[in-house]
ZAGU-51745 format. One record per residue: residue in one letter; x, y, z of N, C-alpha, C, O in turn. Coordinates in steps of 0.02 Angstrom, whole numbers, plus 50000, padded with zeros to 5 digits. Layout:
AXYZXYZXYZXYZ...
% end
This chain:
M500424994050000500005000050000500445006250000500935006650037I500275011149959500655017349956500425022050012499825023350019R500895024550051500715029250103501215035050100501805034250114V500975040850083501385046850083501035052350122501035058250103I500745050450178500345055050217500785060550246501335059350271L500545066650241500935072450261500845074050335500385077650353D501275071350378501315073550448500635073850482500475079050512Y500245068650479499595068750514499695069950589499265072850622G500255067550616500305067150689500615072950724500725072450785K500775078450692501065084150726500555087650771499955087150760D500805091150821500355094950864500015100350824500305103150777F499395101750843498995106650806498835112450852498565111550906A499015118450830498915124350873498535129950839498555135650862M498185128350784497835133450746497095133450761496805128350780N496795139250753496075139650753495815138050683496195137550635G495145137150679494845135750614494755128350602494315126350563W495155124250633495095116950628495115114050699495415117050744T494805108350708494865104950772495545101550778495795100250833G495845100050720496495096850720496475089250730496985086150743Q495875086250723495815079150736495385075650683494885078250660F495595069650665495185064950629494905059950680495215058550731L494325057250666494065051550703494065045550656493705045450606R494465040450672494525034450631494155028750666494305027050723V493675025950630493245020650658493325014350617493295014650555N493415008650650493455002250615492854998050634492774995950691L492424996750585491814992950598491944985550609491564982250644T492474982950580492644975850588492824974350660492594969450689T493254978550688493504977350756493124981150810493244980250869K492664985350788492284989650834492754993750878492684994050939T493234996850846493715001050881493735007950848493515008750791Y494005012750883494075019450856494665022950889494875021050943K494915027950855495445031950884495425039050855495205040150799K495665043650894495735050550872496445051550846496925049450878E496505054850788497155055850757497265063250744496855066350709P497785066250771497925073250756498225074050686498525069450660F498125079850658498465081450595498805088250602498645092050648S499255089650557499705095350565499415101750535498945101750495E499715107350556499545113750527499715113850452499345116650412E500275110650435500465110350365499945106750324499775108950268F499685101250350499165097450315498545101750305498245101850251A498345105450358497745109750354497835115250301497375116450262R498405118450301498525123850253498555121250182498345124550135K498835115250174498935112650107498295110250075498215110650014W497825107550115497225104450088496575107750110496055106250081I496585112150158496025116150184495495111850219495345113050277G495205107050185494665103050215494225100050161494395100450102G493675097050181493185094350134493495089850082493825084950098R493385091650018493655087749963494405087149966494685081949950G494745092449987495475092249991495715086950039496145082950022F495435086850100495605081650148495435074750121495845070050126A494835074050093494605067450070495055064750014495245058850016A495215068849965495615066649909496305064349932496565059249909K496615068149977497275066350002497265059850042497685055550032I496785059250087496735053250128496615047050085496935041850095L496155047450037496005041749995496595039849951496725033949941F496945044749925497535043349884498065039749926498375034949903D498165042049986498675039150029498495032250055498935027850059E497875031150071497695025350111497355019650073497305014150099L497115020850012496805015549974497315012349926497655015849888A497365005749929497775002349880497435002549812496835001149809P497785004149759497475004249693497164997549676497444992249691G496584997749644496254991649622495784988449672495484983249656I495704991349731495254988349780494534988649754494364992949714D494124984249779493414984149762493064989849800493084990149861P492734994449763492394999949798491854997549847491685001049894L491594991449835491084988649878491364983449926490994979549956G492024983349933492354978849980492554982350044492504988450048P492764978550094492934981450159493554985950158493654989750206D493964985550105494564989750103494414996950083494835001350092N493824998250054493645005150039493515008850105493395005650157K493525015350102493385019450161492805024150146492725026550090F492405025250197491875030250192492085036250233492195035650294I492145041950200492415047950233491885053450235491545054750186V491835056550293491445062650301491945068150317492265067950370A492005073050273492525078150281492215085150284491785086850244L492445089050331492195095850341492745100850329493335099050326G492555107150322493045112450311493035117450368492635116850415P493485122350365493555127050421492955131550434492885134050489I492515132650384491925136550400491295132350401490745134950413A491355125750391490775121350394490465121650464490815121050514G489815122750467489465122950531489495129550568489135130450617I489915134050544489955140750575489345144750554489165144550495P489005148350599488435152450577488655157850528488945162950547A488515156650465488675161050409488275158350350488025152750354P488215162150296487785159850241487945152850214488475151650187N487465148350224487445141850190488055137450205488345134550159T488235136950268488825133050289488635126150317489065122650343G488005124250312487795117750339487905112050292487445108250277K488515111350267488685106350216489245101850238489695103850275A489215095550216489755090750228489915087150163489465086150121V490535085150154490755081150097490795073850118491085072250170V490495069450078490555062150088490955059350029490835061249972A491435054950044491895052849991492125045650002492085042850057G492375042649948492655035949947492825034249876492725038249830K493085028249865493165025849797492465024349770492075021049803S492325026849710491645026749684491435019949656491785017349612P490885017149680490625010949649490355012049579490335007349540S490165018149561489895019349495490435020349443490345018549385T491005023349462491535024849413492165020849423492545019949376G492295018549483492925015249498493485020149511494055018049522G493345026649509493835031749522493685035449587493315032849630Y493965041349594493815045349653493075047449651492815049349599G492745047049709492045049049712491895053149774492155051649828D491495058249765491265062049823490615065549806490355065049750G490345069149854489755073249846489645077049911489935075249962N489245082249908489095085749971488345085849982487945085049936L488165086850044487455087350061487375091750122487825092350164G486775094750127486605098650185486425094050243486025089550236T486725095250301486625090850358486855094150422487325098150422R486535092450477486755094950542487415091750563487735094050611V487625086550528488275083550542488835088750534489345088350568A488735093550488489245098650477489425102250542490005103450556E488925104050580489035107450644489185102450699489655103550739Q488805097050703488865092550760489525088850762489795087750816L489785086750705490425083150705490995087750726491455085650761R490965093950705491485098750725491415100350799491925101150834K490815100950824490715102050896490935095950937491125096650995A490895090150907491145084150941491905083850942492195080050980G492215088050900492945088650903493315085850843493915084350849Y492975084950786493285081650729493145085450663492605088050653D493655085550621493575088350554493425083050502493155084550449V493605076850517493505071350470493315065050508493595063550561L492835061350481492665054750504492895049850450492695050450392I493305044950469493535039750423493265033050447493435030750502V492835029950407492535023550426492855017950384492865018350323E493115012950419493475007450387493145000850402492735000250447G493324995650363493104988950377492374987550360492064991250321R492114982250389491414980250376491134977250440491444972950471A490544979550459490224977050520489984969850509489874967750452A489904966250563489654959350559488904959150551488624954150528A488564964550569487834965050565487654972250555488054976750568P487034973650531486834980750521486974984950583486784983150638T487304990550571487574994550626487405001950617487375004450561M487305005350673487255012650674487835015250716487955012650771L488165020150691488725023150727488475029350763488205033950732Y488575029550829488355035250869488975038650898489375035450933I489045045050884489625048950906489385054750949488965058750927E489635055251010489485060851053490125062951088490335059751137D490435068251063491075070451088491585064751087491725061951034D491855062851144492355057551147492055050551145492425045651139K491405049951150491085043451153490885041151083490585045051044V491045035051066490855031951003490535025251018490835021051052E489935024150993489575017951006489395014550941489215017850892F489445007850940489255003750883488595000350902488584995650941L488045002850875487385000750897487034996450843487144997550783P486634991650864486274987650815485764991750775485444996150803A485704990250711485244993950668484754989250633484454991150582E484664983350660484194978650629483484981350626483104979750580A483304985650674482624988250677482454992450615481864992950597V482954995350583482824999550524483154996950461483094999950408W483514991350466483804988450406483234985950361482784982450385G483254987750299482714986150254482184991650250481714991150211K482264996950290481795002550290482055008250246482655008650231G481595012550226481785018450187482095023850229482115023450290T482345028950195482715034150231482255038450275482455040850327Y481625039350253481165043450293481015040050360481055043150413E480845033650357480695029950419481315029450463481265029950524T481895028550432482515028150471482655034650506482835034850565N482575040150469482685046750499482215047950558482435050350611D481585046350549481095047350603481265043050664481195045250721W481485036950652481685032350706482265035250746482285034850807I482755038150710483335041150744483125047350783483335048350840Y482705051550753482475057550789482075055750851482145059050903A481665050550848481285048450906481745046050962481585046651021K482315043450944482785040650992483245045951022483405045751081Y483465050750979483985055451000483775062750997484155067051020G483195064350969482995071250961483195074050894483655071550862K482845079250872482945081950804483565086250797483735088350742G483915087650852484505091850847485135088250826485645091450813V485125081550824485725077850807485865078150732485415079550692G486485076950714486655076250644486565069150622486755064550658V486285068150563486125061450539486335060550466486215064950424L486655054950453486765052550385486485045450383486645041450427N486075043750333485805037050331485695034750259485735038750212I485575028350251485445025650185484775021850185484525019950237G484505020950124483905016950115484075010250086484645007950089Q483575007150056483665000350029484165000349971484494995349960A484215005849935484685006049878485395005349903485795001749872G485575008749956486235007949984486355000950011486884998050001E485854998350046485904991550073486014986350018486404981650027N485684987349961485724982649906486284984249856486324981349803L486704988949876487314990649838487164993149767487524991549720I486634997049761486505000549698487085005349687487235009449731R487405005049630488035008649622487955016249621488455019849625Y487355018749617487235025949621486785027749680486395032449677A486845023749733486475025249795486795031149831487415031949830V486375035349861486615041349894486565040749970486245036149997V486875045550003486815046550075486275051850086486245056750050R485845050750136485285055350147485325058550216485625055850262S485015064550221484995068150284484425073150282484245075650229L484155074650340483615079550346483025077750300482955071850281E482615082650282481995081150246482125078750175481875073450155G482515082450137482615080650067483335081250045483465081749985R483805081250092484505082050074484805075450054484695070350086A485195075450001485535069449977486205071449948486275076849920G486695067049953487355068349925487735061949912487545056549935G488275062549874488685056749858488395052549803488365046449808R488185055949748487865052349693488345047649657488145043949613T488985047849675489485043249648489445036449683489895032249673G488925035249722488825028749754489035028349826489175022949852M489065034149860489285034049929488785030449975488975027950028G488145030349955487665026449993487805019049989487715015350037A488045016749930488235009749922488855008049963488925002449988V489315012849969489905011650011489685010650084489935006050118M489225014850108488955013650175488625006850180488725003150228G488225005150130487874998750131488344992850130488224987750163S488894993450093489384987950090489704986750157489954981250171K489704991750200489984991150267489454989350319489594989150379L488844988150296488264986950340488164992750389487944991850445L488334998750365488255004750405487605008250385487585011450333K487095007550425486445010350408486425017850420486115021550381A486745020150472486695027350489487295029550531487605025550566V487435035950527487915039350571487525044850606487205048950574V487555044950672487215049950713487735053550754488145050350787V487715060250753488245064150786487935069450830487475072950810K488205070050890488025075450936488655078250967489055074550996G488755084750962489345087950990489155093551038488635096751030T489575094751087489415099851138489965105051146489895109651187R490515104451109491075109051119491045114851070490725114351018P491365120351086491405125851038491875124050981492375120550991I491725126450921492165125450863492735130550868492595136550876P493355128450864493915133150872493905138650819493845137350759Q493945144850843493945150650798494425155850824494495156850884A494755159350778495215164550797494855170550828495095173550876D494275172150801493885177850825493145175950828492755177850784P492955172050878492255169550880491735175150884491205174550854A491885180450922491395185950927491325189450860490765191050839G491895190750827491865193950762491525189750710491135192250670M491655183150711491345178650663490595178250675490205178050628K490395178150738489685177850755489315183950728488775183350699K489595189850739489265195950716489235196250640488705197550611V489805195050608489825195250534489365189850505488985191150458G489395183850534489005178250507488265179550510487915178450461Y488015181850568487295182950574487075189050533486535189050504D487495194150530487335199950486487275197750414486825199850378D487735193450392487745191250323487175186450308486905186450252L486985182350355486395178050346485775182350332485375180750289R485705187650371485135192250361485175195750293484675196750260E485785197550273485875201150210485725196550150485405198650102V485955190350153485805185550099485055184450094484775183950039N484715184150151483995183350152483655189450120483165188750083R483915195450136483625201550108483705201550032483245203249995I484305199750009484435199549937483975194449903483705195749849D483905188749935483485183449906482765185849899482435184449849K482515189249949481825191849944481765197049889481255197449855K482295200949880482285206049827482315202849758481945204949713T482745197849749482805194649683482235189849669482055188649612G481945187049722481405182249714481635175349691481235171449666W482285173949699482535167649674482175161649706482015156849671S482055161849770481765156149805481035154849785480755149649802I480725159549749480035158449728479985152349682479545148049691Q480445151849635480465145949591481065141449607481095135749585S481545144049644482135140349663482505137749602482475140749548T482855132149609483265129649554482845127949492483095128249436N482205126249502481795124349445481605130349401481295129449349G481795136349422481695142149380482095141649315481935145049266V482605137349314483025136749254482705132249202482935132149144L482185128449220481895123649172481625127149110481755124849054A481245132449119480965135949061481515138649016481455138448955W482045141249047482615143849007482945138248968483095139048909C483065132549000483375126848965482945124648906483205122948853N482285124648916481845122848861481885127748804481875125948745E481945134148821481975139448771482625139148730482615140248669V483185137648763483835137948728484055131048704484635130148685A483605126148704483755119448680484305116148721484805113848695A484195115948786484665112748832484315107948881484635105548928L483675106648870483285102548916483365095148897483335093448838P483465090748946483475083548929482765080848918482365080848965V482625078748859481965075948841482085069248805482495068848760R481725064148827481755057548795482485054948793482765053748739N482765054048852483465051748858483935056248818484385053848784F483835062748823484265067848792484235067648716484635070848682R483755063848687483685063848615483435070548590483635072848536K483005073748629482725080248612482965085448662483165083748717T482935091748641483205097048683482665101848709482815106348748H482045100848688481495105148710480845101648696480815096848658H480305104048728479655100748719479105105848732479165109848779P478565105848693478025110748703477655110048769477335114748792D477695104248802477345103248865477775104448926477555103348983A478395106748916478855107648973478605112749023478765112349083W478205117449001477955122649046477545119649104477495122749157K477265113749094476835110749144477215109049209476915108349262C477865108349203478265106549263478805111749276479315110049307D478715117849253479235122949262479205126049331478805123949373G479635130949343479685133949409479045137249433478885136949492E478685140449388478065143749407477555138649431477215139649481R477485133149393477015127949412477225124649478476805122949519L477865123749487478105120749549477955125249609477735122849661N478065131649601477905136349655477155136249671476955136549729N476745135949619476015135849630475795129649668475295129749704A476165124149659475985117849692476305117049761476195112049794R476695121949782477085121449844476625120649905476125124049912I476825115849948476475115050013476955116250071476725117150128A477605116150059478095117350112478765118950079478865117750020T479225121650119479885123350095480405121150146480325122350206Y480935117950123481455115650167482135118250144482215120150086G482615118150189483285120350172483805117150217483625113550264C484425118350202484975115750241485095120150303484835125750306P485475117750352485655121950409486015128350386486395128150337N485895133850421486215140250406486035142850336486455146050303C485435141450313485215143850247484635148650256484155147150292T484675154350222484125159150222483855160250152483515165250138M484005155650107483725155850039483535148650020483795145849972R483085145850057482935138750053482665136749984482245140149955C482935131249958482785129349889482335123149884482145121249829G482165119949940481795113749937481045114749935480715115149987I480765115249875480045116149866479705109349867479875104849829T479215108649911478875102249921478165102549894477805107449905I477965097149859477285096649832476975090049855477315085949887R476345089049839476025082549850476125078349787475985080549731D476365072249796476435067849738475785064049726475275065549757E475795059349680475185055749661474885051849719474275050749722E475305049949766475065046149824474915050549883474745048049937G474965057149875474815061849929475385063049977475295066250029R475985060649961476565061550004476925068049989476855070749934E477295070650037477705076550025478325074549987478705070150007S478445077849931479025076449889479385082949874479095087549845E480015083249892480405089449884480775089349817481165084849803L480635094449776480895094449707481365100249695481305105649724D481845099049650482255104349623482355103049548482075098249522Y482745107149514482785106549442483055099849419482775096749373E483595097549450483905091349426483425085449426483385081749378N483045084649481482595078949482481965080049441481695075249414V481735086249435481175087549390481385086149317481025082849280G481965088849297482185088049229482305080749209482115078749154L482605076849254482805070149236482275064849250482265059549219L481825066249298481265061749311480625064049277480115060749280G480675069849243480095072549208480195072549133480115067249102P480365078149102480445078449029480905073049002480795070548947N481425071349038481885066149014481535059449005481745055348964L480985058349043480585052249036479945053648997479505049348991E479895059748970479285062248937478675061848983478135059848963I478795063949045478265065049094478265072449111478795075249128F477695075749106477675082949113477205085449168477125091449177D476905080849205476465082849260476845082049326477175076949337L476785086949370477175086949431477015081249479477485078449507P476385079249490476265073849539476625067349523476935064549568P476605064749461476995058549449477745059549452478105055049472I477985065549433478695067049442478855066949517479365064249537G478405069849556478505069849629478515062749657478895061449704S478115058349630478105051349654478765047849640479045044549684L479025048649580479675045649564480225048649608480675045049631N480185055149620480685058349662480635055849734481145054449765Y480035055349760479945052849829480235045749835480575044249884M480095041549786480355034749788481115034649787481425030949826C481415038749744482145039249744482405041349812482875038349838D482105046549841482335049049905482265043749960482715042850000D481695040349960481575035450013482025029350005482295026850055Y482105026949944482555021249932483285023349940483715019149953G483425029849931484115032149931484455031249864485055029849860V484065032149810484325031949741484475039049719484065043549729D485045040249688485185046849661484675048549607484575044649561T484355054349613483835056149565484115057449496483765056249446M484735059949492485025061349426485205054949390484985053749334S485615050749422485775044349391485155040049383485075036649332G484715040249432484095036349427483685038249366483455033849330G483595044849355483225047049296483565045049231483225043149184C484225045449229484585043549168484555036149156484495033949098V484595032149208484565024849200483875022749174483815018649129L483345025749203482675024349179482585026249106482305022449066S482825032149088482745034449019483165030248971482965028848915F483765028348993484185024148951483835017548935483845015248878Y483535014448986483205008048974482615008848925482535004748880A482215014048935481665015248888481925016248817481625013948769D482485019848811482785021048746483045014448716482975013248656A483355010348758483625003948734483054999348711483124995748661V482504999448748481914995548726481664998148659481504994348614D481635004848655481385008048594481805006348533481545005848477H482455005348544482915003848489483044996348481483474994448442G482674992248517482744985048509483364982048540483534976348525A483704985948583484314983348614484184979648679484594975648701A483604980948710483444977848774482744974948772482304977348736P482634969648810481964966648813481494970948855481714974748897G480844970148843480354973748883479884977848841479964978348780D479394980848874478894984848839478814991748869478324995248855L479294994048911479255000648941479305006048888479715005548842R478875011148893478885016548845478945023248881478725023948938F479235028048848479265034848875478565037248890478095035848853G478495040948945477855043648966477465039049012476945041149039D477685032849022477335027949063477565028649136478005025049158S477255033249172477475034549241477395028449285477815027149328A476845024749276476735018749317477275013549302477525010249348G477455012849239477985008149220478655010149249479035005849271F478795016649249479425018949277479445017949353479965016149380K478895018949387478875017849459479005010449475479375008849521K478695006149437478794998949448479524997049436479814993249475L479814999749383480514998249368480975000949422481464997649440L480835006949447481255009949499481265005549561481795004649591T480705002749580480684998249637481104992049623481474989749667S481054989349562481454983449544482204984949549482594980649569I482394991049529483104992949533483334993449605483834990549624A482954997249646483164998449715483204992049755483624991449801L482774987249739482764980949776483134975349739483154969649761R483424977049681483764972249638483314966149623483524960449631Q482714967649602482234962349586482254960849511482204965349470G482314954549494482304952449424482954953949388483374957749413E483024951049330483644951849291483754959149270484314961649274I483224962449247483304969349224483424974049282483864978349278G483054973349337483164977549395483864976849421484184981849439D484114970649424484784969349449485314972449404485804975149427L485204971949338485684974749290485694982349292486224985349293L485104985449292485074992749293485324995749358485515001549360A485324991749412485624994049475486374995149468486684998449510E486674992449415487384993249402487544999849366488125001549359G487025003449343487135009649307487065008749232487085003149207S486995014349197486845014049125487425011349084487315007849035L488055012949102488625010749063488695003149066488784999949014R488675000349125488724993049132488144989549097488234984349065A487534992449104486954989449071487034989748995486874984948960A487284995448969487374996148897487874991148870487774988348816R488404989948907488894985048885488584978148882488784973948841K488114976748926487764970348925487274969948867487224964848833F486894975348856486394975348802486714975348733486464972048687G487274979048725487594979448660487184983348610486804987848629H487244981648545486864984848491486964992448489486504996148473G487574994748507487725001848504487415005948559487435012148556S487135002748610486785006548662487265010448707487045015148741V487905008748708488385012648747488385019948723488495024548763D488255021048659488275027848631487745032348662487855038348668Y487175029548683486655033748712486535032248787486025034148815A487025028948818487035028748891487325035448913487915036748902M486915039648944487115046648956487535047049019487285048249074Q488195046049009488655045749065489355047949043489515048048983V489755049749092490475050849081490835047149137490695048249196K491305042849119491685038849168491245034149209491475031449259G490625033149188490175028849224489665032549266489205029449292L489735039149273489255043149311488785046749262489005050049216E488145045949274487645048649229487645056349228487835059549277V487435059049171487445066249158486905069849198486345067349205A487065075749224486575080049255486125083049201486215081849142A485625087049222485065088749178485185094649130484795099349127Y485745094249093485885099349042486075095748978486565092048976N485675096748927485755093248863486255097048820486105102448794C486845094348813487395097848779487495095348708488065094848685K486965093848674487005091648604487375096848562487725095148515F487295103248581487685108448547487845114048597487655119748588I488195112048650488445116848700489145114548718489235111248769P489645116148677490315113248685490635114448754490945109848781G490575120448781490905121848845490615117748902490985115248944M489945117148904489635113148957489775105748947489845102048995A489825103648884490025096748870490725095448897490865090148925L491165100348887491845099748915491825099348991492185095349022A491405103549023491345103449096491135096549121491405094149171F490665093449087490475086549105491065081749094491195077449135G491405082649038491945078049020492515078049069492795072849085V492705083949094493295084549137493115085149211493555086349253S492485084249228492305084049299492695078349332492715072949304P492985079449391493415074349422493035068449450493355063549471I492365068749452491985063049479491525059849427491165055249443G491545062249365491055060049315490605065849298490715071449321A490075064549259489685069949229489235073449279488635072249283H489535077949318489145081749367489195089149352489735091649335H488645092749360488605099749343488925104249395489105109949380K488995101749457489195106249512489915108849502490085114049530E490325105249464491025107149458491115113649419491525117849438S490735114449366490845120249323490215121449281490155118949225W489765125249310489125126649276489235132349227489035138049240V489565130749171489795135849124489245137549073489345142049032I488685134249076488175134849024487905141949017487765144248962T487815145449073487535152249067488035157049036487845161348996F488675156349054489195160349021489185159048946489215163648905E489145152748929489195150648859488625153248817488725155448760L488025152948844487435154948804487285162348809487095165448760K487375165148868487235172348875487755176648841487615182348822Q488365173948834488895177748800488875176948724489295179648688S488375173148699488295172148627488915169048595489125171048541V489215164148630489805160848603489665153348598490115149248606R489045151548586488845144548586489245140348537489425134648552E489395142848479489715138948427490475138448436490805134648400S490755142248482491485142448490491755136248526491445133748573Y492325133948503492715128748538493385131748559493875128148566G493395138248571494015141748585494255141248656493895138748700P494865143548668495175142948734494815146848788494885145348848E494415151948768494055155748820493565151348858493425152648917K493305146148826492855141648861493225137048909493005135948965A493795134548888494205130448933494425134548993494425132049049K494605140748981494815145149036494245146349085494355146349145K493635147149058493055148249102492885141949142492705142349200V492945136149110492825129949146493295129349206493085127549261I493935130849196494425130549250494275135649304494315134149364E494095141649283493925146949332493355144649377493375145549437L492845141549347492275139349386492435133149428492175132349483Q492865128749402493085123049442493445125449505493345122649559R493855130449498494215133049557493745135649609493855134949669I493205138849586492725141649633492265136349662492215135549723R491935132549617491405128049638491685121549667491495119449721G492135118349629492415111949651493015112749696493225107949729G493295118749699493875120049740493695123649804493695120649858L493545130049799493395134149858492825131249899492905129749958F492235130549868491635128649906491665121449931491395119949984E491995117049893492035110149915492575109049968492605103649998S492985113949981493525113250030493385117050095493605114950148I493045122750091492965126750152492435124150202492565126250258V491935120750199491465118250150490835122550156490605123750212A490555124850101489945128950103489575128250037489845125849987C488935130250038488525130149978488685136049933488825141549957R488655134849868488825140049819488235144449799488335149349764F487635142749821487035146349797487025153849813486805157749770P487255156149872487235163449882487635167149829487435172449806W488205164349810488615167449758488285166849689488235171749653I488065160849671487785159649605487145163549594487065167249545E486685162749641485995165049630485875172149655485445175649627N486235174249706486095180849735486685185549733486675190849765G487205183749695487765188349685488175189749746488495194949750W488175185249794488565186149856489305185749838489535180749811S489675190949854490365191549831490805185849857490755183849915L491235183249814491725178249834492205180849887492495177049925E492295187449888492755190349937492525189250009492915190050056N491895187550018491655186150086491985179950115492045179450176Y492185175250073492425168850099493125169250127493245166150179P493605172750097494235173950132494135177750198494515176850246K493625182050201493475185650263493265180750317493505181050373Y492795176150301492585171150350493185166750370493275165150429F493585164950320494165160650333494645163950382494925160650426K494755170350374495205173850419494915174250490495285173550539L494265175450495493955175950561493985169350599494045169350661V493945163750564493965157350599494675154650607494815151350656S495115155950558495785152950560496335157750580496855155650604G496215164250569496735169150581497195170050521497645174250523L497095166150468497525166450409497255171550359496655171550343D497685175950336497485181350291497615179250219498115181250189W497165175250191497235172650124496845176850074496345180050091T497095176750012496725179749956496385174049918496515168149931L495955175849872495645170749830496165166949789496065161049776D496705170249770497235166849732497525161049773497715155949745D497575161949838497825156449881497355150449877497585144749876F496705151749875496225146249870496255142949801496155136949795W496395146949749496435144049682497035139249677496995134149643T497575140749711498155136249711497965129549743498145124249718V497615129849799497395123649832496915119849787496955113749782A496465123449754495985120149709496355116449654496195110649639D496845119649623497235116349570497595110249597497645105149563R497835110749659498175105049690497695099249699497875093449686V497095100649722496605095349733496405092049667496355085949664Y496295096049615496105093149551496675088849523496545083549493A497295090949532497855086949508497915080449548498055075249520M497795080849613497815074849655497295069749632497435063849628I496695072149617496165067549595496345064449527496195058649515K496675068349483496915065549420497405059749432497385054749397L497855060549482498325055149498497955049049524498155043349511F497415050149562497005044549586496725040649526496755034449526W496465044149477496195040849417496745037249378496625031849351L497335040149375497895036949340498045030149371498165025349335R498045029749437498195023449470497645018249456497805012249449E497025020349453496475015549443496395013549370496175008049355Y496565018149324496495016749252497145018649217497165023449179P497685014849229498345016749201498375017049126498785020649098G497935013349091497955013349018497475018348986497435018648925A497115022049027496605026649000496935032448963497485034548979D496575035148914496815040948877496305046548881495845046248921R496375051448839495955057348841495225055848826494785059948841K495085050148796494385048348781493975047648845493365048048843Q494315046648901493965046348965493635052948983493175053249023D493875058348952493615065048964493145067348908493045073348898Y492845062548872492365064148820491655063448846491515059048887P491195067548823490485066848841490165061248800490505058248758P489525059648812489195054148777489225054748701489175060248673A489315049048668489415048948595488805051648557488885054348503V488215050848585487605052848550487595060348535487275062648488W487945064348577487965071548564488375073348502488315078848476F488775068648478489175069748418488835066848356489095067448301D488265063648364487945059748311487545064248263487055067348284P487745064648200487385068948152486685066348135486285070048106T486535060148153485865057548141485395059048199484805057348198N485665062248252485275063548312485195071048324485185073248381V485135074848271485085082148278484355084248282483905080648261D484245090248310483585093248310483395095148239483815097248199T482765094348223482535096348156482215103148155482075105948102E482115106048214481855112948219482095115848285482345112248329G482035122448292482265125748352482935129048343483205129148288P483225131848397483825135948392484455132148372484935135248350I484465125548378485065121848358484895116648305485225111448301A484395117948264484195113348211484795111448167485145115848141G484905104948159485435102448116486135102548147486615100748113K486195104648210486865105548239486995100148292486535097448323H487645098748301487855093848351488585095248369488915099048334L488835092248421489545092848438489965089548384489755084748352E490575092148374491025089348325491655086648359491965090148399Y491825080448344492375077048378493035080948374493355082248425D493225082848314493875086148305493905092748344494405094248376K493365096448340493365102848375493345101848451493665105548488Y492965096848474492955095548546493655093448569493875095448624D494005089548529494675087348549495145093248556495575093348599V495065098248513495475104348518495295108048583495735110448618L494645108548598494425111848659494705108248720494925111448768L494695101648719494965097748774495705099048783495955099448839Q496065099648728496785101148732496915108048760497385109048797H496485112948742496545119548774496505118848850496895121948886Y496035114748873495955113648945496585110648975496835112949026Y496845105348943497445102148968498035106948970498405107249019D498115110848917498675115548914498635120648970499135122249002L498035123348981497955128349034498055125349103498285128749149R497885119049111497975115649175498695113449187498895112249244G499085112849133499755110049140499745102449140500145099249175Y499285099649101499225092349094499505090249026499535094348980D499705083949019499935081548954499345079448910498765080548929R499485076648852498955075048804498485069648829497935068848803R498695065748878498255060748908497785063748961497315060548983G497945069948981497565072949034497865071649102497515071949153I498515070249105498875068849168499325074849184499675077249139P499325077349246499765082849263500495081149248500725075549262T500865085949220501565084849206501975085149270501725087449322R502595082949267503035083349325503105090549348503095092049408A503175095149300503265102149318502655104949354502715108749402T502065102849331501445105149364501405102349435501235105949482L501565095949443501535092949509502045096149556501915097249615E502635097649530503145101049570502895107849593502965109749651R502595111549546502345118249562501795118049615501735122549656L501395112649614500835112049661501025108449726500595107249768G501655106749733501875103349794501675096049797501555093349851L501615092849738501395085849734501915081249703501745076149674A502555083149708503075079049678503085072049708503155067149671E503005071449773503025064949806502435060649784502515054649770E501845063749780501255060049757501335057849684501115052449665G501665062049644501785060349574502245054249569502125049849528R502755053949611503205048149610502835041849631502955036449604A502375042549679501995036749702501535034149648501405028149644A501275038649606500805036649553501155034449489500845031149447E501785036049482502105035249416502185027949396502235026549336R502205023349443502275016349423501645013849386501655008349358F501105017749388500495015949352500455019349283499995017849244G500915023749268500925027249204501445032749207501445036749254S501885032949159502435037749161502175044949156501675046249123L502525049449190502365056549187502825059949137503385057649125T502595065449108502995069049059503295075249090503645078949056
% end
């Protein structure tokens, strides 16, 4: 096993971090607290940075993501849980069951505050329990409790059971039947509608027979200027709320983008075969707001985005754009109640709504093209609900196969179906149809976890700047700029990006918060250096797992390049992505990043980022240039 861990054990004397990891072994039912150094904190900041470094150091290449050698990590950052705009976020990470590479995701949860109050910046879970287990953490106390009472139950019932036992103030992470059954795109769930780790982190928990993590902390979070942070934080929470009321963003929330996507030919319709539909208005942001019965949000949020409606069965279902787009128009379903039903089922089973929607649409498309058996058709909401249950419970040959994800299923079906399995690196595409949006296609292609929009939502820059047809370096530069902000800064400090994206909250506020909690006077450029370091580290992780891979791993789905799959009317009629031009755009990205033609950081880049030792550790899996 390669271990190049940077001084975890030095004394820690800084504010902003607790300075401790909590390492738990489910096999032996043991745990220990591990200090880490100031150098480690400064170099990786937290969240994704901590997770990527730990996983690179501690996982032997080639391990089974669903085996006991994988680790489930909960990583926090220096402002996570601090009262300030949208800081109630945690990163969950491990080797991804869906991609086989580095995997992570974030979600809103009270764990962000409670784990730090318990005295830890990172929870590392190792091994595999002998029976279904719940991990209970309260300051220095760690208990391994039986979870048979909720094993086989959905996330809602599990959450209620935990709240009845410990009260609603505790931090909770839990899984449903999808995680238990090792669905490769199972998520971790928390609170009413929060979910994260769409790279299969719920399956990693399930593989360890870990049903839930419950955390309660009573200590203050170390801060350089707690009084100053408290005043600034609460003032800024009120200001973000004021701005949100002025802009009205929360009225339609994230689903406000659906009508725009439909207008500009970027909506996923019929497994991304179409880019717009005349009935899309029926499930747009205005209709969602009209159907609202409740609103939920993450801790420390004053611009709550979780709009809840009644589904077909009368249950509360919390919707946002990604699940509406992929469980609605993508399946050619345009009425909110059946969309809500599919969403509720995903949430309760613990199935990622994005991958779930893409897997369902892929199967309907494969049936339509004669590649797969069955009679499921687009628009059949009852059929999709039945299939979703089969997937989450791994019932029947088709349910069991689709639980493996669209890429693995396509390889089994054959008949060219891999071309329209909407995924990158094995992770299904988020709800933006890039049939002719080169920059956003690049963002999906070079996302470090697979096709996820959170890394670089470049689509608005690309379309609003009227540069849709360009494959020029300005798009690659913008993708990197947004990666540094979204996948770097926000995933490491750890906080939600919505105040900045939706309400224009200045990025300069985050170095201010960082200084108040840590005492370190950093500029945004300092954070960009760390972001580049983290992205390069994740690239080295992929190199070890796929030593023979080339730049094709950073390509979007083949169907977007298909001249027989173009729109016949609308703003992009007759247009599609072009291979040669995309390859040039990808090389612009590599050149700006300091990567070689394979997409691997060069020795010079690794040296500049302080990763020379990690580069030497990875080089036996593929030479560096």
